[in-house]
N, C-alpha and C positions, 0 to 999 in steps of 0.2 A: 475479616471484613472491617472496613473503615466504619467507625461509629462515633458520632458526637458524644453519645452517652458514656462510652468508655473513657474518653478524654475528660469529661466532666467528673467522672468517678475518680480518675487518677488525681485530679487537682484536689478533690476532697480528701483522698488518702494522704497527699502531701501535707495538707493543713493539719490533719490529725496527728501524723507522725512528728511533724516539726513543731507543733503547738504554736503556730503563728499563721496569720492570714496568708493565703496563697500568693497574693500580689506582693507582699513584703518578702516572702521567701525567695521568689524568683528575682526580685530586685537585688537582694543582698547576696544571693548565692550564684547568680548568673550574670545579670545585666551590669551591675556595678563592677565586679572583677574584670569583666571584658571591656570596660570603657564604653558601654552602650548607653550613652547619656540621654538619648531621645527615645528610649524604648520603655513603655509603661502602659498600665491600665489606667482608665479614668483620667485622660489628659486634662489639665486645667484650661479654663477659658482663654488664658493668655496665649495658648498654642493653637487656638482654633483657626487662625488665619493661615497656618501652615498645613492644615489637614484638609484633604480632599473631601468634598461633599459626596454623599452617596445618592439616596433617593428619598421620596416622601415617606414619612412614617405612617403606616396604616395600622399601627398598633397603639392602643391607648394606655398600655402599661408603661412602667418606669423606663427612662425619664422622657417620655415622648407623648405629651398630652394633646398634641394636635397633629396636623398633616404637614408640618414644616419639613423642608429638606434636612435630613440628618447630617450633622457635621461635628466631628469630635465625639460622636456617640456610636457605639458598636452597632454594626448593621444587622447582626444576627439577632432575631427576636428572642430566642431562648436565653442568650447571654444577657440581653437587656432585662429580662424578667429576673435574672439571677443577680442583678445589681451591677452589671457591666463587667464583672470579673468571673471568668470561667476557664476551664481547662481547654475548651475547644475554640474559643473566640473572645475577642475584646482587646487584644493586644495591639497597640499602635507603635510603629517603628519607622525608621528611615533606611534608605539604601546603604548609607555609610555604616550604620549600626549593624545591619544584617550582614554586611561584608565581614565584619569582625566575627559574628556568630559563625559564618561559613568557614572562615579561616581556622577558627577553633576546632570545628569538626574535621577539617582536612588535616589538621595538626594532631589528631588523635586526642582531642579533648582539652587542649591547652592553647593559650595565646599569650606570647611573651612569658611573663612569670606567673600568669594566672591559669590554674588548672581547675576546670569545673566538672570534667568527666574523665573517667579512666579510659585508656586506649581500648581495652577489651569491651567496655560498655559501648563505645562508639562502633566498634566492629560488630558487636552483637546486634545492635539496633538497626544497623544499615545492611545486614545480611538477610537473605530470604527467610521469612518466618511463616509463609503460607504452606499448606500441605502439598505434597506431590500431586500433580494432576490439576491443581487450581490454575486457571489461565491467567488470572490477575495476581502478579507476584508483588508482595509488599514485605517490608521489614517491620520493625516495631515502631509504628508512627511515621514511617516513610514509604513513599511510593518507589518501586524499583522498576517494574515492567508491567503496567496495567493499561486498561483502556483510557486512563487519564494521563498517560505519560507523554503526551504530545510535547510538553515543555522540555523534554530531553532533546528534541530535534532529530535530525537524520544521521548525525555523525558521532555524537557522544556515545560511548559504548555501553552495552548492558553491563551492569555492575555498578553504575552510577546510581544516584538516588536523589529524591526531591520531594516536594509537596506543593500543592496548589491551594489557593484560597478562593472562596466563593466569589469575592468581589473583584477578582482579576489579578491577584497577586500570586507569585510563585518563587520558589527556590529550586535550583538544580545544581548538584555538586558531583564532580567526577574525581575520585581519588587517583585514578590512573594518570590523568594529565594535570592534576592539581587545579582544575578549572571550576569556578563556581559562577552561577548566573542568578542575579537578583532581578526580578521582574515585578515592578510595582505599577499596575494600571488600575483603572477604575471603570470596569465594564458596566456597573450597575447604574451609573449616572446618565440620565435622570430617571429612567423608567424601568431599570432592571433587565433590559432586553439585549444588552450588548454581548458580543462574543469575541474574546481575544485568543481563542485556542489556536487558530492558524498563525497569528502574529507571534505568540510565544514560541511556537515551533520554529518559525523563520529566524527569530532572534537567536535561539540556541544554535541553529545550524550555521548562521553567520559567525557567531562567536567561535564555534569549533573550527570553522574553515580558516580562521585567521591565525590559528596556533602554528607557530614556526619553530618552537623548541621541542617538537616531538621527534625523537630519533626514529630511524627506520625500524629498529627492533621493537620500540614501544608501539609504533604505528601498526606493526604486524600483530602484536598482542591485542591491541584494541580491535583490529579488524576481526581477528579470530574469536575474540570474546563475544562479538555480535553473533557469530554463527553457533557457538557451542555453549553459550550460557544456559545453565540448567539449575534449578533450585536445589538439586541434590549433588550435582557433579561439577567440579571446577572446570574452567575452560582449558582446552589443550590445543596448542598451536600445531597445525598440520602444514608441512611445507607446500607452498603454492605450486611447486613443480610437479606434484603428483597428478597423474592423468585423471580426468573426470570419468567416473563410472556411472552410467545411467541406471535407472531402475531395473532394466532387464539384466544388466551385468551383475548387479547386486543380487538379484533373484537367482541367477544361474550359479553364482558363487555359493549360495546356500543350498545348492542341489534341489532348488524349487520346493524347499520344505514347507512354506506357507500354503502350497497348493496340493499337498499330498492327499491322495484319495478323493480328489474333487473332480467333478465333470465341469470343464471350463469352456466358457464362450469367450472369444478374444475379439475385442474392438481394436483394430489397428489398420495400418496401411503400410506403404513402402518405407515410411520413416521408422517403423518399428524394427530396428536392427541393433544388435550388440556391437561392442567395440571391434570385434574381430570380423564383422560383416555379416554374420549369420542373422537371418530374419527371426523375429520373435515367433512367427508362425512355426517355422521349422524347429526352433528350440523347444517350444511347448509341445509340439506334436511328438517329439522324441523324448520328452522329459520323463524320467522314471517316476512312477506313482501318480502321474497326471494324465487325465483323459481329456484331450481336446476334442470337443464335440461340435462346435459351431464357430463361425467367423462372422463378425459384424464390420461393416464399412461405413466411414463417415462421408462427408462431402468430398468429392473428387475421386471416390472409389478406393478399393483396396490397393490399387497400384498408383493412385494419386495423379491420374492423367485426365480425368473427366472434368469438364466445366458445365455439366448439365445434371439432370436427375440421374441418380445412380441405381441401376437395376439390380435385382437379386440374381445371383449366379452361383456357379460351383467352382471351387478351387481345383485346378488341374492337378497340382502336386499332391494334395492330401485327400482329395475327393470330398471335402467338407462343404456344406452349404454356406454361402456367403449371403447374409441378410443385410439389406441396405437400410441405413438410418438417415438417408438423405433423399427425399423426394418431395411430394407435396406435403402439406401440413399433417396429413393423416398417416404418413409413413416415415416419421422421424424418431420413433421410439421403439424399443423392443416390446414384444407382445407375449401373451401367454403361450402362443404357438412357438415363437422363436426362442423362448426361454424354457420350454418344456423339458429339454434334456440337458439343463445347465444348473449347476450348484453355485457357480461363481463366475463373475464377469471380470476379465482382466483387460485393462486399458493401456495401450502403449501407442501414444500419438505425440508427434512433435508440434507443439503450439508455437505461435509467434509473438505472444505477449500483448495482444490488442483485443479490446472488448468485442469488436464486431467480427472477429475470426470465429467461425462457427464450431470449432472443435470443443470449446469450453461449454457451449450450450448442449452439445451432444452428450458430453460427460454428465452434465446436470440432469438431462432427461433419463440417462441410464440409472443414475442414483434414484430418481423419482420412481422409476418402474421396478427397480430392484428391491426397494425398501418394503413395500407391502407384500411382495412375493418371498421375502426372507432369503434373497440371493445375496451372497457376499460380493463385494466389489473391491478389486485391487487396482490401484493406479501405479503403473511403473513410471516414475517421474523422469522428466527430461529438462534440460536447461531452458530458461527464458532466453531466446537468442539475442534480445536487445537489453539484457541485464535485468536484475531484480531490485534495482534501487530507484530509478526514476519513476515517478508517478505524475501523470499529466493529463489534462483535458477536462471537459465538462462532465458532471455527473449525469448518468442516464435518468431521465424522467421516469417516474413510475408508469406514466401513461404511454411511454414509448418502448416498453419492453417487447421483445420479439425474438426470433431465432438468431438475430444478429445482435442481441442485447438482452441477456438473460436476467441480470441482477440490477435492480434499481439502485442508484447511488454510485455505481461503478464508473470510474473515469476511463477514458479511452486507452491510455497506457497504464496498465494496472500494476506492473512490477511484481508479478507472482508467477510461479510455475503452475503447470496444470494440476499437479498433486496438491499444491497449496490451495488453489481455487476450489478443488473438489472438497477439501476440508471446510473451507469457508461456506460454500453453497450448502453442504450437508448440515452444518450447524446453524447458520443464520436463517436458512429457509425452513429449518426444523424438518428436514427430510427424514432423518433417522435411519439412513442406510448403514449396514454393517460394512464400514469403509476402512481399508488399510492402504496407506500410501507406502510403497517401497521407495524410500528416499535414495537419492544419488549419494555418491561419495566424492568429496574433494571439489565440489562446485562452490564458487564464491559468488555472492549476490552481485558484485560489481563486474563480473565477467561478461563480456560479449561472447557470442558463439565462437568467433575466431580465436579466442583465448582458451577454449576448452580442450583442444586437441582432437575433437570429434570431427568426422567427415560431414560436410554440408550435404544434406539431401533435401531437395526442394520440398517443403511441406505441402505445397500445392503447385499446380502447373505454372503459375505466374509469380511465385515467390522464389526467384531464382538465385538470390544471393543476399548477403547481409546488408548491402546498400539498400535494396528494395525493402527489406524488413525494417530497417531504421526509419525510412521515409513513410512506410505504410500507415502508421497512425494518423498522419496528416493528409497524405494524398488519398488514402482510402476514405477519409471523412466526406469527400465530395463526389464519390464514385457513382452514386445513384443519380446524379444530375446528368445533363446532356453534354458531358465531356468524356474524352478518352483518357484513361490513366495509363495508357501504354499496353493494355491487353492486345494481343495480336501483333506485338512488335518484339524486338529482341530485348527491350529494357522496360518491362512493365513496372509501374510504380516509381520509376525514376524520371518520368516525364508526364506532362499533361498537354492536351491540345484539343482542338475542335476546328471545323471549317470556318466558324465565325470569329475565332480568336485572332488578334493581331499579335503575333509572337514577339517581335522586337519591342513593341510597346509594353507588353506584359512583363518581359524580361527587365526592361528599364524600371518599371514600377516596383517590381519585387526587389531588385538590387538596391533601389533607393531606400528600402526599409531596413537595410543593413542587418538582416537576420543572422544572429551568431551561428557560425559553423556552416553556413550555406551560401552558395552562389548560383546564379541562373544565367543561362544563355539561350537565345532563340533557336528553335528547331522546326523542321518540317518533317512529318512522317505520315505513313499511310498504313493504318492497322489492317490486318487481314481478317480479324474476327471482332466480336463484341461491338462496341460503339463505333459507328462510322466505318464499317468495313469497306476497304478499297476506295475510301475518300481521302483526299489530301487534307491533312490537319496542320495548322500552325499552333505553336505553343512554346513551352520552355522545357529545357532539360535541367534537372536539379543536381548540383554538384555538392557533395559533402566535403567541406574543408577541415572540419574538426567535429567528429561525432559526439565528443563529450560536451559540446556546447549546444548541440541541436535540440530544440524543443519542437518535436515533430507535430504535436497537436496545435501548437501556435502556428506552424507552417500551414496547416489546414485552414485555420481562420484567416491567415493572410491571403492564401490563394482565393478563398471564397470572397473576401472583401474586395480584392483587386478585380475579380471577374464581375462582381455586382456593380462596382463603380464604372468599369469600362464598357460593360455590355449588359445593362440591367434588363433589357427586353429579351436577350438571348439566353441568359443563364437561369436555369430552373432550380433555384436554391431550395425550395420547399421539399423537393424530392429527397433531400438528405437527412430528414428528421430522424429516421431510425439509426442512422450512422452517427451523426453528431450527438443525438440523444437529448438535446436541450432545446425546447421550443423558444425559450427566452433568448438563447444565444442566436438562434436563427433570426429572430425578430430584431435583435440588436445589429446583426450584420446587415440586414436589409435596410435598417434605418441609417446606416453609414457610421456606426460607432467605430472607434479606433480598435482594430483587432488586438493591439497590444494591451489595451485596457480590458478587453473581453477576456484575454488569456490570463491577465492578472486576477480577474474576478473568480477564476477557478480555484484559487488557493484554499478557500474554505472547504470546498468539497474534496480537494486533494488531501487536506489535513485530516478530514473525517475518515476518508478511505485508509489513510496511513494508520490511524488508530484502530480501525476495524480489522485490518488485515494482520496487525501485529501478532495477535494470538494464534494465527494459523501458519506463521512462517516456519519453515523447516531448516533454513540455512542462514 
């Protein structure tokens, strides 16, 4: 655990062992040998003009007799009471000096001819020192992988290390690439309420993205260290060419050992298939030592073809009952009756990586019902088809949670697999279910579905290809409004339209926005179902020119903004609250705010989600 008290005690030990004041010891043994000329405790008044002010002093202790803005005085009140010199706070420095300190650490404790630490000391203090099973991994005095590690950014690998300061300062160092980032900001001025967490993460990601001296071999090691980092086990590189094995393949390879002697209920649909094409239903029905007793179906039914309430039925092949978990609000959860003959619930569903896709909520409801009944839950994991890296979109308001938005604070594009989401829901909502995730093998977070080698099976009737899945976070954001998103056509989620839309004008307006990775052209289509059946609709078709550049949630904001501007009386924006999830963003769109600025405002929520999800990632 991080503790100010332990750092205070450490400084006292240094004083007693060295028989000199702590500030003199570090000056003589660390700062002076490294040439850190502007690093000190108790800076003189002559340097005050170079020191950033913090906030008003609300403490009458030394040396703060009034409520003046503090400048050149340590911000931490405990350190002030200790005379301004403490092991946990009070040090003033500059970016140039801290660069020397970082170089010393990356050089194994030495800079030029000055050695202040031994190589093994540096290695020991920057290696994991927390016990196995502790989600927040720290070294001795250093953060490695914790809920405070946002200043690592998205690209620097696990195995790097750093530290943050309360007032908005941080260091992050990566021995693998030889990179260090010194971030000195002043978030507490003037009222102590600033937040630089998202900015620190962006800065680190930008720095890492500019590195050009990283060889392919090194990049491969970095990428795989992200996946396989463990406080007990060193990272092992796995060739990217190995085929992805989903949870059912891994379970079958173990001869279904985790399910031995259990009566199993299976929540699945047509996407539950092994790599050889066998259905999960058939595999579990025939598995030795496993008794499959019931089937459960999510939205769209066990065969994934329904776009309405799913009825209870019987499976022809096995004779097992199929209990529907998709109907009105009173029929979306397993019950005492449907779980009476079940010891464990196995889940095998292909999710699409978007908050309002209902499979995630169905999994959460299963966890909630399984926990008090002491039923085990196994999630057979599958890839996020649009990758597990990108996070985008507004956070879900707590007042907007629903069947299409289970977890408050979750962005639209969440960047997690269904197994990872199950872990997050179970822990963060304190559900307490006996949950086991059967993880995939060989899946990389940066892979889209077409890179996995797995056959595409429509997760739902209108999710017919990876183009639709990539656009779905944005196009789906406005689906509850009076527009067609292509349901009832050959290309759902790749086009939008309505009888009242001027297609060429909308196309021109969207192309003028120059959205990265996207182009638009006007179309006319006639849906056969859903919105405007058998009515002629004008609209736009959306072309992906580079999926790595597409910000699909930004696309949703741009579509909404254009429709509001062109047809404010026709477009029913308020109907989209549960999908967009943010009442404030809907108000901004209706007020005519720039959708690019609205999308930029999501960065704080995106960074908070990135921190929250970190401890639940499996790959």
